[in-house]
N, C-alpha and C positions, 0 to 999 in steps of 0.2 A: 504494499499499499504504499509504505513509503517514498518508493520509488516512480511509481504510476505520478504520484502527488508533486513531487518533482519534476518530471515530464512535463504534466499541464500546464506548471507554474513555465517552467521556458517556453512550452509553445504561446501561452498568452503573452508574454513578455516580447517574442518573438512578432507575433502578431498585432501590437500592440505600435510595435517598432514600425513595421510594411504599411500599415494603418495611417501614420504618419509621414510617414516616404509620398503615398503615390498621393496622402491628401495636400501636399507641402506640391506634386505635380496637377494636381488636376485645379484644385478648386480654386485657382488665377485662371487659367482655362476659362473655366465655365462663370466665374467671376466679371471674367471682357465678354462673352456670350451676350450674357446676359444683361449687361450694360448696352452692347450693339442692338440689341430687342428690345429693350424698355426703351432707351433714349435715355435722356435729361431729364432722368425720373431722381427721389430723394434719398437717399442714402438706407431712412427707413423702410422706404417703397421694395427695396435691391436687397437689404436683407428681407425681407418677407418673401423676397420669389424664391430667393436663392433655395431655401428647402424643398420648393417642387421641386428643381432640379436633380437637389442632390438625392434626392429617399428614390426620386428614378434608378438614378447608375449602381446604388448601395448592393444590388442584388450580384452586379456585375464586379463589380471592383471588391467586394469583401473575398467571396470567393479566393481572388487575385493574392491577397495580405493572407489569408490563409493559407493557401499550397508555397509564398515565398517564407514560412514561418513554419512550415513544417520541414521544407528545404534546408531553412538554416536551423531548425533545431534539431534536427537527427543528422546532417552533416554533421555538425560540432559534437555531437556523442561520437560519430565514427574518426572525426579528427583527433581527438580527444584520448583515443583510444575507451570507451567511458563502454563499448560495444562487448569490447576485446571482457573487460571486468565485468561486465553480466553474466557470460558466457562461462566466465572461470566461478561464478558464483552460485551455478547449478539455473539460472533463469534461461528458460526459454527464451528468444530474440522477438518471439510473436506476442509476445506480453505488452513491449515495451511501445505497441502499438495502441490500445486500450486506451489513452488519454486524447491520442486525435480520433479515435475512433469517438469517444463520446463525445466529444468536442465538437466534431463533424456531423453528429446529429444531433446536436443541441440549437448548431448554426442553420440545420438545413429546415429544423418546424419553423422557426423563428424566421427562417428567408421566405419560406411556401408562405406564410402569413402574410406580409409583407407583402409578398407577388398576389396573394389569394383576396387578400381585402382592403391594404389598405393604397399601394403602388398605383393603384388606377384610379381610385376617385382622387390622388396629389396631381395623375398627371393628366386626369380631363382640368381640372384647377390649374395646372400650369399651361394649356392651353387658351384658356377665356381668360389670362390675366392682363393681359395685354390692353383690355379695353380698361381696366381699372390704371394699370398704370398711365395710359395716357390719361387719364381725368385728375390724376394725382400731378402728374408734371405740369398740367394746367396750370392747376390753384398753385403751384409753385410758381410757376415762370412768370407769371400778369403780375407776381407780387414782390415781383424782383427787378422789376427797372427795365425789363427787356422792350425794346423799340418796336418790334414786330412780336404778332400774335398769330395762331390760326388756333381758328375753334369748327368743329363740323365742316361746313364749308363756306366760311366768313371768316375772314380776313382783317387783320389791324394795325394798322403801321402810324407810328408817333414822330416826333424830331425831338422830342426830349420824354422820360419817362424818369419816376422815381413812385418807390411803392408799387401804389395801385394807381398811381395818378398821370395820364398822359397829354403831353400839348401839341398843338397842330397835329389834328388825329384825321388820319382817313379810314373811313370803314368800306368792307366790301360786305354788304349782309345778303342771306339767303331767308326771304319771306316765304311764309308756310307753301306759298303756292308755287312753289319755285320759280318766283318773279326776285330780281336781284336790285338790291339799293346800293346809294355809291351815296355814302355822308359825307361831309365834311365839318370837321370843327374848332373851336377853338383848346377845349379841354375835356377830356372825357375820364368819368372815375366807374373800375371796376370792384364789384365787390358777389362773391357768393351768400348765398344766402335759404337754407332748408333746397344744397343741389340745384339750385338755381340762378346761375349768372344774368347780373344787372349792369345797365350801361347807359350812366348818365349821362348828357353832355352837357356841354354849354356854347351858344351862337352857333346851331347848328344849321345845314347848307344839305337837304336831303333830296337828289335825284332820281327817281324813278322814268319808266318810259313816257309818261305824260309830263314833267316836266322839273324844275326845280322847285322846293319850298322850303319855304326859312321857320324854324323850329327853334325860337331859342333853349329851351329845356329839355329834350326829349329824352325819354328812358324807356329803355327796350330791355326786356325778360328773356330768357332763352332756360328751359328747362336744361338739363348736363344730360340723361339720357334722351333727349332729342339733340344735340349737337353731337353726341359720341354715343351713338345708336349700341343695343348688344345684341350682336346676333349670336346665339351659342353654337356651341359645334353638337354636330349628332352625337347625343349619348349611347347609340344603341349600340357599336361599333364595339366589337370582342376586349380591345385593350385598354376600353373604358368602362369596362363593364365589371364588378366584381365576380369570383369563382360561383360565390353563392345565390347572384343576381343571373349567371347565367342558365345555371341549372332548373331556374323557378320557369325562362322562358323556355327553354327546351322541354321541362314539363308543362307548360303551357297549351293548351290548345292553337293556339296564332300562329299562320304561316311563316315559316321563317325563309324569307330571301335573298341571295346579293348576299352583302357582307354580313349581313345575321344569318347565314344559314347554317342549319345544326353542325356540319360539316364543320367550318369554321369554329363555331364555338367548342366544340370536343376538338378540337388543336391546338384552341389556347390554349383551355385547360389544363391539359397533358403537356404541353410548354412550359407552363410556369412549373408545373411539379416535373419535371427535367432538371429545370435551371435550380430550383430548391436544392437537389440532392447532389449536385455538382461537387460538392466539401467532399464525398465519400467516395466522387469519381478521382481528386485531387489529390485525395488520398493515393491513394492507390497508386497515384505516377510518384508521387512527392518524397514517399518517404524512401522507395529505392535510389530515387536520383541523384536526393542529400547522401545517401550512405555513400554510394558509388562514384558522385564525379567531386563532392565538398573535400575530402579527405586530400583529394590533387589539385585543384584550383574552383579556388568559392565564384570568381566570374564562372566558369563553366558552370555550374550546378544553376545557378540563378538563372542566367538567359538562358539554359533549355525550359525553367520553371516558366519566363516568360513566352518562349515561344511555344508549350503546351499551351497555355491561356489564349493568345493569340489564335490559335490553329482551332480549339475548340467552340472557342466565339462565332468564328467565322463560321465551321459549319452547324453550327447551331441555328444560325441568324437564314443560315441558309438552305443546308442540302435535305431537310425535313419538310420546310415545304416545298420545295419541289420535288421530292418525292414522290409527295400526298397528289401535287397536281399531277405531274406526270401520270397517278393511278398505280403506282408500281406499289407504294404502300396507301394504310386506313391511315385517318388522321389521329389519332390513338399511336398507332405505333411508329407514325415517320416520324412524332413529337421527341419520339424514344433513339433514332436508329445514332445518333452521337454520341449517347454517353456510354453505346451498348459497346460502340465501336473503341470510345475508350476505357469501356470493364475490361475487354480484350485483349489491349495491349496493355496496359496497366497490371492484370493479374498475374503475366508471368512471372514479368521482373518482382514482385511485389510475394510470389512466393518465395523464390528461389532466393530472394535479400533473406526473407524472416524465417523461414520453413528449414533449407538446407541445409 
């Protein structure tokens, strides 16, 4: 038991370092992409968006960290002759894999919950986050002295601006009937109250299709819901549905067509399960790789581990779907093809390393 706890601690420590290293590479890239996607938004809006992106990456990055942790732990044990000491103590080498197996099972259960119940909803929220970010950016920008603003199909240009006050203003406004108004004013004050944008003008001249009209202090109001209309993405696509919801839909009497076909739902459910158990697959290839290569070259072991991950995810994202669409496998079995291939390739070196 002492040996198992020792190996478990080493595994957790190695996985923790791997997660930290991966995060240092991935998070800056994710942040830059989020800024590019959302535009000039506040830091709070950006920080609220990042978890929606990260939660989608966790089921892919955590198995990589697990594999690197396994390679590092068992490779170090081989390099420092701890495996030789374990054999000399009369302990079968197979027992050293038990902590990794327990950890892999626990991570698989947690990842399946993430993929089946949490990630789909967060992924849907991510796709529809841009509207809220656009509104937040508009609220932030018009109060920061910007001389040019766009809202809906309308725009405002000013010679000078401070806070929410604009001078020498030219407005291009879209009316409810689709007609456009051109407004020239000496001063404009913008405010938002209960999600309604108010524009108060002074010394304004309004031009429409019928000519120029003079109005000393006109006020226009625009509901933000109309300026930035919400067009939700279709939530019937499998990737936006939880596993329980897909099963409910399949159990119902409604006709499933197109992207909501029964086979698509079956494939998606099993694809998530296959991704969840990747820890056990990586365990089979990780322990032999660490023991065989780490004692001779640290870089070689980690390069091989990264190569396994790259090949697995390429095949998992493409191979199963293609085999199903070609009619060579059923949707359920096609989702597991990549796992079966890696299990077959990993079982032999795993057995030879720990049982021979």
